N, C-alpha and C positions, 0 to 999 in steps of 0.2 A: 225537589226530590229529597233534600236533606230534612226538610220539615216533616215530610210524610214518613220517613224512616224513624224520626224521633217520636212521632205520635204512635207509630206501631210498637216501638220499644216500650213506650210509656203504658200502652194498653196491656201488653204482655206482662209487664212488671206489676201493674195493679191487680190483674186477674190472679197471677201466681201468688203474690204476697197476700192477697185477700183470702185465697183458698187455704194457704198454710196457716194464716192467722186464725181463720175460722176453725180449722182442725185443732189447733193448740187451745183455743178457747173451749171447745167441746170435749177436749181430752180429760179434764178432771171429772166430767160427768160419766165418761166411759169407765174411768177407774173406779168411781163410786159404785156403778152398776156391778162391776166385777166383784167388789168387796161384798156388796149385799148378796150377790148370788152365792159366794163362797160361804158366807155366814149362814144363809138359809139351807144350802145344800149339804155342807159338811160341818157346820157348827164351828167355823174357824173365823178368826178376826185377823185381817191382813193390815199390818201397819204400813204407813207411807214409805218407810225404808225397806220394806220387803219382809219384815219379821212376822211370824205367824204365832198366834195365841189361840188357845181353845176357849170357846164361849162356855158359859155356865150350862152344865148338863150335857155338854158335848163329849164325844169320845176323842181320845188322843189320835192325831193323824199318823198315818203310816209314813215310812221313809219315802215311798214313791209319791205320796201326795205332797209332802214338803218340797221335794225336788221339783215337781211339776209347778207348784205355786211359785217357787223361787224363780223358775225359768220364765213364767208368765210375767212376773213383776219386772225382771231384768229386760225382757223384750219391750215392755211398755216404756221403761226408761230410755232404752236405746232408740226406740221410735221417736220419743220426744227430743232426744239429742239430734237425731237426723232432721226432724222438722225445724228445730231452732237453727241448725246450721244451714238448712236450705233457705230459711228466711234471711239469715245474715248474708249468705252468698248472693242472693238476689238483690238485696239492698246495696251491697258493696259493688256489684257488677254494674248496676244501673248508675250509681254515682260515678264510678270510674268511666263509664261510657260518656257521661255528660262532660267530665273533665277532659277526656281525650278529644271529644268532639270540639270543645272550645279551643283546645291547643291546636287542632288540625286546621283552624282558620289560618294560622301561620304554619305552612307546610313544613318549615324547618324544625318546628317544635314537636312534630308528630311522634317520631321515634323516641325522643327523650321522654315525653309524657307517657307513652305506652310502657316503657321500661320502668319508670318510677311507679306507675299504677300497678304493674305486676308485683313489684317488690312490696309495696305497701299492702296490697291485697293479701299476699301470703302471710304477712305479719298479723294482719287483722284476723285472718282465718285461724291461725294458730292460737292467738290469745282468746278468741271467742270460743274455740273448741274446749280449751282448758277450763274456762269459766263455766260453760254449760255442763261439761262433764262433772265438774266438782259439785255443781248444784244438784245433779241427779244421783251421784254416788258420793255423798259426803264422807262415807266411811273408808273410801279408797285413798291410800296415801300416795301422793304423786312424787314424793322425794326419791324413792328407788327408781321410778321411771326416768326422772331427770338425770340421776346418776348414770343409768345405763345409756341414756341418749347422749350424754356428754362423751362417753367412751366411743360410742358409735360415730358421733360428730367428729371426733379427732381422727378416726380411721377414714371416714368419708372425706374430711378436709384434706388429708394427705394425698388421698387418691385423686381428688379433684383440684389439686393445687393450681394448675394452669387455668382451669375453667373458672375457678373462683377469682384468680388474679385478673383474668379478663373482665369478669363481672364488676369487681370493685374499681378497676382502672376505668372501665366504661362509665361507671357512676360518677367518678371524679371528673372525667372529661366532659360528660354531659351536664354536670353541675356548673362547670366553668364556661361551657359552650364556646370553645375557642374557634369552632367553625360549624357550619350548618350545611344541609343538603343543598347542592348547587354552587357552593363556593369552590374556588380554585385553590388547591394547596400544593405546596412543594415540600417534599421530604428529602433530606440529605441522604444520598445513597440509594433512594428508592424511586424517585421520579416525580413528575408533576401531572396533575389531572384534576378532574371535577369530582366532588364528593357525590356519590349516588345513594348511599345508604349508610345509616349509623345504627348499630344494634348493640346488644349487651355483650356480644362476643368480639366484634371488631368493626372496621370501617371498609366500605367498598368504594374504590376509586376508579373512575374511567380515565385512562391515560389518553394523551393526544395521539397515540398510535392505535386507539380504539381497543385497547386491551384492558382487562379487569385486574386491578391490583387490590388484593385482600391483605389487610394488615390488622393483627390482633390488637386489642386495646392495651394489653400489657406492654407490647412493643411500642405502640404509638405514644404512650405516656412518657417514654424515655427519650423521644426524638425531638429535635428542633423543627418546628413547623412554621412555614411561611404561608400566611393566609391572605388571599385576595377575595374579600367578601363580594357576593354577587350583586348586592344592592349598593355598592360603593363605587365611586369613580377612582379606578386604579390607574397609575401612571406607567408608561413604558418609555424606554430610552432607545434611540437609534443613532448611530454614529456614521459620519462621513468626513472626508477631507477635501479641501480645495487648495489651489496653488496660492502662493503668497501675493501674486500680482492681482488677485481678484479683490474687489471691494467687500470688506466684511459687512458693512451696512446693507448693501444691495443683496448679498448672499442671504443674510438673515431674513430680509423681507420676502424674497422670492420663496425660500423654503417654508417660511411660516404660512404663507398663503396657500402653498401646495398641500401642506399637511392639514390645514384647518378644514378644508372642504372634503376630506376623505370620509368614506363610510366607516361607521363604528367609532369615529373620533368625536368625543363629546364636544358640543358647541358651548357648554357651560363654562369651560375653562380654556383660555387662549393658549395655544401651544407655545412653548418656550424654545427659542433657537439661540444658543450661546456658544462661545468659543471655549472648548474644553482644554486645549493646550496649543502651544506653538511648537509643532513637531519638527523633526529634522527634514521632512519632505514637503511640508505644507501646513496649513491651518487645520487643526483637528476640531470638528464641530460635534455638538451634542444636541439632539432634538428630543424634547420631553413633551409628551402628549398624553391625554387621558382617554380611556376607553369606556364606552357604554356597556359592552359585554366583554369582560376580560377573558372569558373562555375561548374567544376567537383571536387571541393576541398574535398567534403565529401568522394567520392570514393578514391581519392588520399591519403587522411589521413589514411583511413582504410588500403589501400595497403601498405603504408609506415610502419605502425605499424606491419603488418603481416611480412614484410620483415625483420624488426628489430628483431622480435621474432625468426625467423628461423636463422638469421645470428648469434645471440648470442647463440642460442641452439647448432649450429654446433661448435662454438668455446668454448663451455662449460663455458660460462659466465652467471652467475646466476642473475636473477632479485631480487631486494630487496623487501621484504614484511614486514609488521609490526612485529617486534620481540622485545623481552626484554631479555637481558643477565644480570644476576645477578653475580657480582664479590664480593666475600667475602674477604675483606681486613683485613689482620692481623694487629693489632694495634702495632705500633712500640714503643718499650719501650723508654721513654724519659730519657736522661742521668740524673743521680742523681746530686743534687746541689753540692755535694762534688766533683764529677768528673769534673764538670764545673769549680769549684774553683781551683782545682789542675791543670787543663789545662791552666787557665789564669796565675797562679803563675809560671808554667813551662816556658811560653812564656816571662814573665817579667824577669825571671832569665837569659834569653839568650840575653837581651838588654844590650849593653855595658855600657851605662851611668848609669844603675842601679846596676852595679857590686859592688859599695861600700855598698849597702844595705844588711842588715842581713836578714836571713830567716824570722824572725818575721816581719821585716819591709816590705819585699816582700809580705807576707801574708796580712798585713794591706793594702798595695796598691792594691792587687788583689781584696780585698773585696769591694773597692769603684770604681773599673774599670768597664766599660760597653762595651760589644761587639756590634758592628754595622755591618750590611751587606749592600753593595752598588752594584748597577747594573752596567754592562759594560757601560762606557762613562759617568757615573755620577760623578759630581764634589764633592770631599770630603771637601777640603778647597780651598778658592780663594785667589789669590795674593792681598795684601793690606787689607785683612779682619782682623778686630780686633779679637784676640783669646787669650784664657788662658788655652789651652789644647794641648796635643800631642797625637799621634796615633802610635800604634804598629800593623804591618801587621801580622795577624794570618794565613790567607790563601789567595791565589790569587796573583795578580800583580797590582801595581799602578805605574803611570808615573808622574814624576815631570816636570812641564812645566813653561816656562816664555815667555812673548810676544816677538815676533821677526817680525818687520814690520807688515804684515797683517795676520800672523798666529801664532799659539802657538808652540813654539819650545821645544822639549823634551830634557831635560838635564840629566835625570837620570831615572832609573827603579828600583823599590823597590819590594822585594819579602818577603817571610815568615821570621818573626822575625826582619825585618828592621823597622825603625821608622822614623817619621818626625814630625815637628811642635814643637820640644823641646824648641826653643828659645821663642816662644809665651807662652809656659807654664812657663818657668823659668824667663823671663824678661818682658812679656806682649807686646813684639814688634809685629807689624802687620805681617801678613804672607808674606814671601819673595818670594813665588812661589805658583803656582796652582797645586794641586794634584788631579789626575783623575783616577778612577778605569779603568784599561785596560780590565779586565774581572770581573766576579762576585767575589767580594773580601769581606773578613770579617776583620775588624780592631778593635783594642781595644782602647777605648778612656779613657785617664787619665786626669782628671780636676785638677785645682789648689786647689780646696777645698779638694781633696783627698791627695795631696802631702804635703799640708801645715802642718798638725799635725805631720808628720814624720820629717820635717825640724825643727819644734819647739822642738821636743823631742831629736833631735840629730843634733845640729848646725854644727858639723864637716862635715856632709854630703854635706853641701852647697859648701864648698871649693873643695872637691873631685869631685863632679859632675861638677862644673864650669870648672875645669881643663880638664875633659874629653870632655866637650862641645866645649872648645876652640880648642883642638886638632882636633875634628871632623870638626869644622868650617874651620880651616886652610887646612885640607885635601880636603874638598869640594871646597874651593877657588882654590886650586892647580889643581883639576880635571877640573873645569870650564875653567881655563886659558889654560890648556893643550888642552882641547877640542876646544877652540877658535883658538889656533895656528894650530892645526891639520886641522881644517876647512879652515883656510887661506891658508895653504900649498896645500891642496887638490884643492882649487879654482885656485891657481897660476898654479899648474900642469895641471889643466883642460884647462886653457887659453893657456898655452904653447903647449899642445897637439893639440888644435884646430888650432893654428897658423901654426904649423909644418905640420899638415895634409892638410891645405888649400894651402900652398906653396910647397907641395911635399917634405918636409924635413924629412920624417919619418925615412929614412934609415941613416941619418947623425945626429950626436950629435951637439947641439949648445954649445957655449962656457960656458954658465952658468950651463949647465946640468951636474950633477955629473956622474962619470963613474959607470957603472953597477957593 
């Protein structure tokens, strides 16, 4: 049917343009016949511009004759202008028809192409008219006409300010093409609906209450527009809540399967079910799914909510609702100060370097010691740090580390009743290693100010404790050296094992390898 209409338009165009072109071709002959007739009848010679001169031997024409001849010449020029304009109009309209017809293959482009075609056609008509007019009346000055038209244009522009605003805003919108016919758009303060028509004046929107919303282009150009294209998979969100005692993994699976098989839910993208928040009344869920036809999102949302209810009901998964559970907590009795003091004294009695202290001196030291709790990974003391205190591990585990290339190497692990930092307490030396809590650990801190009164009252203790510290230092040095040798041997064995494996010597012993 479209091809038939196109052929019909083509035939009409060819016939009309052929007739007009034929008339224009024969028009000079008609003008020549008129000139010959005037010369033979009245002895007058008519110039192409309409001027009249007397032939040799002819009588001067009367005023009436000159007026008549001038009128005839002007009529001929006007007829030629009309014919040329008719030919231009027919060509422009046929080409415009072809352009719009091509654009209408994509229905969304129809209104845009029609408006652009109209604007361009008017411009071409105006330019063509002035060119043709000037060719027929070269003696007529168009400058005064332009001056007068400028004044008229200003007056008309002020009178049609809103109309022209809509026109140019429509051109800008349709050039950008932010939306098309059939798209769902949401306008802040105006509503949501489906675009039904786009024109030079405004946009017609069919709301979901089946009402028509007409918005002018000048207003629309200033609004924030949310567009859901009709040929795009647009997502929707639905929310619900379940109780905390329900399995999140099971809930997500059940809801995903219930939503996936719904009508209008696109099978191209798998629905997403995820925890949105841990609310005060239960687990808040968010379901994200994509629609084939976004214009029906209200019905689809309602159906999804219904399917979620039935799916959870079948699996006996309960929805959350506002509840308040009151837990009465029994107050835990805090340990008595005497119990805390005895516990600290007991740990101090188990520290080897404090073995020379009497029970009274242990009690005095326990009274000035402070318990501290450290989180896993928290540094208790840092290597090189100035210090005048030591620590006793009451509970938990701590690691002793020293820097090794680009990482911290652990050289020892301390547990309950182990101690560290004694050299900083007794001699004021900087910390020789970094100590880090491996797990939540409680340590007892003993400062210089707490130990000084005990040394002052019993100077013999200094010698006894110094001997114990020297023995501990020698033991630690031996452990570090043994650890280094063990690491070196392990490294050598590792290299040897790699070489033997690479050369296939696993089954044979090398000369340097000791017998098993």
